[in-house]
N, C-alpha and C positions, 0 to 999 in steps of 0.2 A: 401237237398239231396233227396228230395222226388219229385215225379213227378205227376202233376195234369192232369185232363182231359182237356184240353184247358187251363189249368193253373197249374199244379202241382207238386211234389217233391221227396225228399229222405232223409235218415238218416244215420249217420256215420257208419262207415266203411261200409257203404254200405246200406244205406237206401235211397230209393228214393220213392217218392210216389206222388200221384196226390191228392192235397188237395182241390182244388176248381176248378180245370180244369184237370181234371184227375188229383270227389273225383276230363348249368352254368359253371360257371367257377369253376370247381372243379376238384378234382382229378378224379372224375368220375360221375358227373351228366350227362356227355355226354353219358354214357352207359345206362342211364335209358330210358325206352320206352317213358316216358312222354316227353322227349326232342326231340323225333323223329317226332312227329306229325302224323296225319293220312296218310295212303297211298295215292298217287296221285289219284288213282281210288278206291273209296270206294265201288264200286259195288252197288250204290244206286238203280239204275234201276227204279226209280219212274217216275211218269209223270211230275214231276217238275224238273227244272234245279237248281242245287245247286250253289250258288254264294260264292266265297271265301270272299267277303267283299261287303260293299256298297261304293259308290264313296266318296272320302275324302272331308271333309268340305272345303269350299272356304273362310270362314270368321267366325267371332265371332257372338254370339247371346246374347241378354239380358237375355233370358230364353227360355226353351222349356217345354212342358207338356207331360208326359208319362202315358199311361193307365196301371194300374195293377189290377189283378183280385181279390186281397184280401189284407187286411191290415196286416202287420207283427205283431205278438203278442209281439215281442220284437226285438230290434236291438242289443242286446248283442251278440257279435261275437261267443261266446261259444254255442249259441243256433241257429246259422244261418245254418239251415239244409234244408231249403226249398226255393222255388222260391220267395215268397214275400219278405223274409228277404234279400236273397242274391242279388236279382236284384237291391236293393237299397244300401245295405251295401258294395258291391264290389267297390263302388265309394267313400266310406268314410274311410273304414278300409283296410289296406294293409297287405300282408303276407311276410314272409321271402323270398319266391320264388314267381314267377308270371306265371300263365297260360296265354299264349298269344292267340289272335284270331285264330292263326293257330294251336291251341291245342298242342303247344310245351311248354316247361318249360324254363324260363330264370331267372336271378337274379332279386330279388325284393328289399325288405329292406335289404337283405343280398347281398352285392356286389360279394360275392364268397361263395360257399359251397364246402367243401372238405371232402374226405372220406379216412383218413389215414389208417384205417383198417376196416374190415367188421362191427365192432360194434361201430364205432365212426363217428359222423358227426360234422364238425366244421363250424360254420357260422360266417363269418367276415362281420360286419355291415357297412353300409354307414355312412359317417361322416356328421354331421350337419343337420340330418333329424329332422324337427320340428313337434311336435304334435299340434293339433288344440287348445289345452289349453295353448299353449305358451312354454311348456317344450321342451327339446331336447332328442331324443332317445339315450338310453344307453343299454348296455348288461343287466343291472338290469331289464329294462322294458321287455325285451324278456323273461328272466327267469320267471318273474312274469306272463306274458301273457300266456306262455305255461303251467305254473303251474296251472292256473285257469282251463285249459282243463283237467288236470290230477287229480284235487281235487275231491275225491269221494263224499264229502259233497255238491259239486257244481252241480253234475249230468249233466255235459256238454254233449251236443249232440255228440261231436267228441271224447269222451273219449277212444273209442276202437282203434283209431289211435295210441294212446300212450301206448297200452298194452305191447309193448316190450321195452318201455323206462325205463332205470334204473335210470338215473339222467339227469338233465338239469342244467348246471353250467356256471357261468360267468368265463371266462378264460382270460379276458382282458377287458379294458373299452369298446371296440367295438367288442368283440368276445364272442360267446357262444358255448359251447361244449355239445353235446348230446351223452350220452353213452347208448347203447342198450343192452338188456339182451341177444339178439341173432341177427344175421343179419336180416334186414327187408328192402326189396326193396321197399315196399310201403310207408314207413314213409317219406323219402325225397320227394316223389312225392306229398304227402298230404300237405307238407309245402307250396304248391302253392294254397291251398284251405283256407277256413275259419279256419281250424285247425292251420294254421301257422300265424294267425293275431297277430300283435303287437300293444298294446295300452299302454298309459301312466299309470304306476303304481299309481302315485299321482292322476291322473284324475279318474281312476276307484275307488280307495279307497275313494276319496272325494264324489263321487256319491252314494256310498253305495248301498243299496237295490234298488235304483231308476235307477241304471245304465242300459242303454239299453231301457228305457221306457220314459225318458225325459232328457232334457239337453244335454250337450256335450258328445260325445262318446270318446273323447280324443284319436283319431286315427291320421293317417298321410296322408290320401288320398287327391286327388285333389279337393274333396268337403268336407265340414263339414255340420253337421246337423244344419239346420236353424230352421224352425218351424214344429211342428207335430200337425195338427188339427185332433184329434182322430176321426176315422170313415170317414174322408173326404180326407185328403191329407198329404203328407210329402214333405217339401221343403228342398232342399240342396242348400247351397251357396258355390260359388267358394272359395277355400282356397288360398289366395294370397301368403302364405308362403310355398307353396308346393315345394318339392325338385326336382320334375321332370317337365315335360312339362305341363304348366298350362292348365286348362280346357277352352274349346272354348266358353262355355256358362257361364254367370254369375250366373244363377240359373237353377236348374232342379226341376220341380214340378211333383210329382207322385200322380196321381188322383186314388183313390180307387173306382173301378166300378165293383161290384161283379156280376152284370147281364151281360151275354155275349152279348146280343143285345145292351145294353147300352154302353158297351165298343166299339163295332163296330160302333155304331152311333156317338159316340164321335170322333172317328178317321175320319169318313166320313165328319163330320161337321166342323172339325178343332178345336173342344174343346180340343182334345188331338192330339199332333203332331205325335204320334206313339206308338208302344207297341210290346212287345214280347208275346208269348203264345196266338196267335190269335185263336179264336174259329174256329174250322174246318168248321163249317157250314157257316162261313163268308168269307172263302177264295175267293169264286167267286165274291162276292159283292165288296170286297176291290180290287181285281185284276182288275176288270172291271170298277172301279169307275172313273178313270181319275184324282183323287185328290192326288194320290201318287203311291207308288209302293210296292208290296208285294214281299219280298225276302225269299228264303229258304237257309239254311246252314247246315253244319254237326251238328247233334244234339247229337251224341253218346247216342242215346235213343232208347229203344225198348219198344213196347207195348206187354204185356204178360197177361196170366191168372194165378194169384197166387193161389197155392194149399195151403190151410190153415190147412188141417188135413189129416192124413192118417189113421184115424179111419174110418171104414165103407168101402164103395165101392172103394174109392180112394186109399185105402191101397194096392190094387191090381194094379200093373203097367200096366196090360192089359187094365184096365178101363181108365187110364190116356192116354195111347197110342191111345185108341179108340177115345176119345174126340179130341185129337190132329189131328187124321186122318180125322175126320168128320167136322172139323171147316172150314168154308168158309173164308179163309184169304183174298183172292183177293176181295171178295164182301165187307168185312169189310173195307179194305183199301180204296175202292172207296166211300163207304157210310159214314164210321166213321171217316176217315182221309181226306176226301175231295180229294181223289186221290193222296195225297202227302205222299207217303210212299211205302214200299216194303214188300211184304210177306216174312217171314223168318222162318227158323226152328232153329234159334240160339238165345239164350238169350243175347249174347254179340253182339254189333254192329261191323261191319267189320272194321271200322276206329279205334277201340280200339286196333287192332292188328298191330299198326304202327311199333313196335319194332321187329316184326317177319319177318323171311325170307319168300319168296314166297312159298317155300316148306312147311314151318310150317303153313302158312295160308291155304294151300290146305288141310293139315292134319286136321286143325281145322274145316273146312267147307265142305270138300269133302264127308264125310260119314254121314252127318246129315240126319235125317228122311226127307222124301219128304214133301213139303208144299202143294202139290196137294191133293185134297180130294179123299178119297177112302171109300165110304159109305159101300160097300159090305164087305171089309176087317174089317172096324171098327165094323160093326154089328156082324161079326163073333167073334171078340175079346170079345165083351160084352157077347155073348152067352157062349163062352168058360169060361169066368170068373164067370158065373152064376149070372150076374148082371142085367139081363133083368128085367125091372120094378122097379129097385132100385131108390131111391130118392136122389137127390143132390140139395143143395140150393146155388144159385149164388147171390151175392150182386149186386145191381144196384143203380144208382143215376142219378138225373137230372143235376149233376155237369157239364156235358159236354157230347156230343154225342159220343165221343170216349169211354166213360164209358158205357152209356146206350145201345148203339148199339152193343158193344162187348158182354155185358151180354146177349142181345137178340140173338146174333149169337151163343153163347154157348148153350143157351136154344134150339135153332133150331137144332143145331148139335146133342145134346143129345137126343132130341125127335126122330130124324130120325133113331137113332141106338138102340132105345128101352129103354132109360133111362127116368126117370121122373124128369125133371129139373124144379125147382121152383125158381122164382125171389123174392128177398127180397129187398124192396126199402129202401135206407138209405138217410137221408136228407143231402144235400150238406155240411152243417156245421158240420155234424157228420161223414162224410166219412173218415176224417183224423184219427179218433179214431181206424179205422181198423188196422192202423200201430203201434199204441202205446198202445192199451188197449186189452188184451186177452179177456176180457168180451164182447167187441164189436164184436169180431169174433165168439162168441158162436152161434152155430147153422148155421154157414156159412161155406160152403165147398170150395168155389172158389170166387174170385173177380177180376175184371179188374185192372191191375196194370201197370202204365207207369213208367219205370225206366231209369234214366239218369246216366251216369258215371261221377264221380268227377275227375277222372284222366284218362289219355290215356293208360289204362292197363286193359286187360280182367279180371285180378284177382279181380278188384274192384267189379265185379258182381259175379264171380265164388266162391269167399270166402263166399258168403251168405249161402252156403249149407254145410258149416262145422258144426259139432255138436255144438249146442247151439249158433250159430250165430244169430244176432239180427233179421234178416228177415227170419230166418228158422222157420216160423210159424208152419209148419207141424211136426217139431221135427225130421226131417230126420237125420240119423246118420250112417256113414260108416267109420270105422277106416282107411281103405285104402285111402278113399277120403281125410280124415283129414291129413294123412301123405303127400299126394301130395300137398295139400294147403300149408303145412308147408315147404315142399321142394321148392315150387315156391317162397314163400315169402322170403326165405333165399338167393335167387339167384339175383344178381344185373345185370348180363349180360343179355340184353333183349332177344336175340334169344334162349339162353339156357332156360331162364325162360318161354318164350312162348311155347317152345316145351312141357314143363310140363303142361302148361295151356291148350294146345290142348288136352291132355289126360283128364283133368278135364272137358273140354267142351264136349267131347264125352260121358263121364260118365253121366253128367247132361242130355244130350240129350237122352241117352239110357233109363234112369230112368224117364224121363219126370217129373222132380221135379217141374217145372212150365211149362206152355204151352206157347211157344213163338209164337207170332202172326205177328208182323211187325216191321220194322225199321221206325223211324219217324224223319224227319228233324226238325230243329229249324225254326220257322217262325217269321219274323219281318216286320212290316209295318211302312213306313216313308212317311209322306206327302211331298209335293213339297217344303216345307219351310226348311226342315232339311235333313242332311245326315251324314254319318260317323260312324253309329252304326255297330258293328260287327254282322255278320250273324250266328256265331256259338255259341254253348253252353258255350263258354269261358266267356260270359257275367256274369255268376254266380260268378266268382272270379276275373275277369279283370275289371279295372276301365273304363268301356265302355262309360259312359256318358261324360267323358272328351274329347272323340273324336267327339262328336256330335256338329255340328255347322251349319252355314248357307249353304244352297245348292247352292246359287248364290249371 
């Protein structure tokens, strides 16, 4: 759940970061925004056309090879919070619910989810679902799998999703009941992410401390883990005992290519058949190569400048507003995102507001600060705040030009309005630490941050600014804001909830808690040999590789 610069991620309940490249049939899943999918017109406005999908496969394949920018540190589903893990794991491990390529939610391993009262969710499981280790899924496996996410000694990346869970119990051989401490509209939506994965209790226990780093993952997906050549590649093998539609390819090989140029060259040469998270500097080469096609789809992703501290000059909202006013968003979209993006004044992508009425969407976006530069006004705010000549440090990295060029753009903006902006270079393999280690953020005031949503709901982003939230690095605290987050969380009806979220959006924009820069679509390249991969961010939790097959 972190997002990278041409590669990267986020963390639960709402962590996304950029690690090496820069969240039914039920009594009421139907009322959840996640079920609605994005609006037909997301307002992308970029120079690229968004595709709903790639052409469906016309036949089967012996194998295909996929380029990935980094090797997963583990494939334990409880630690699957970033692009490298989820791009692979989504094809091996499945969740109770499923996020579709259209960014809607449908039944997954649970054939039905029902909500008999606001504090209860009942999941009725599919019969005869087999694990890769030979066992058959029961309610006990679900209780065990969700329990690993909640175990404080396990330090699961998705633990915050379960903060309102009072109990998870087997209420039948194929039924699990989740009791909540209070109503939580986000919890059922997260059951379509890695938070809702079900693995075999016997298989996980047998693997012990090695689970996720070697051997069988004991999951249910259309592929099982084949071989893992550390530092080089991960091979998945088709699981012939799969309960659903079998994968079109017998094998899927994920090649680890950390250098952006190497990844691009591998796709151009045919060494790799395709890949997500295309380096922005390679868009043109791939688009014009003639060896395949570059597609763009809804990414539910925004590029932002993360404010890490409100000590010093950034403690004055006028300084934050001034930097936002001075930033050349359009120039960054062109240079940093290869023209594939849209300048925005919103931290939430428009497509996240799928469950909102048109009136609510207008309220959420209509009164946001302008994205057009106003150097004169920004300079005046800096003078008014007494911040002229004050020093701010911005982290930068060669991890991808969406990071390096945004840091440079912030420096240029600050310099123009009288601030002393200094860049601090962070090694690509250390950039992730900015999200996990307070010590790594020491001495840094701002850093480029690409954030994708795990679910189709604005609260996935807006909850980040609640007091003590994981990504609230600056320590922002407002009791009124916290109360609004709690109110929105408790409301299941989408339009009512999004009306509250529109208030949260306006508060975040007024206070400039982060500086929003651009919406950024998902990019995927497929050579002429393969087709079928989804174009949207759903690939993080949907078994996309099963759809990839022969193009002709």
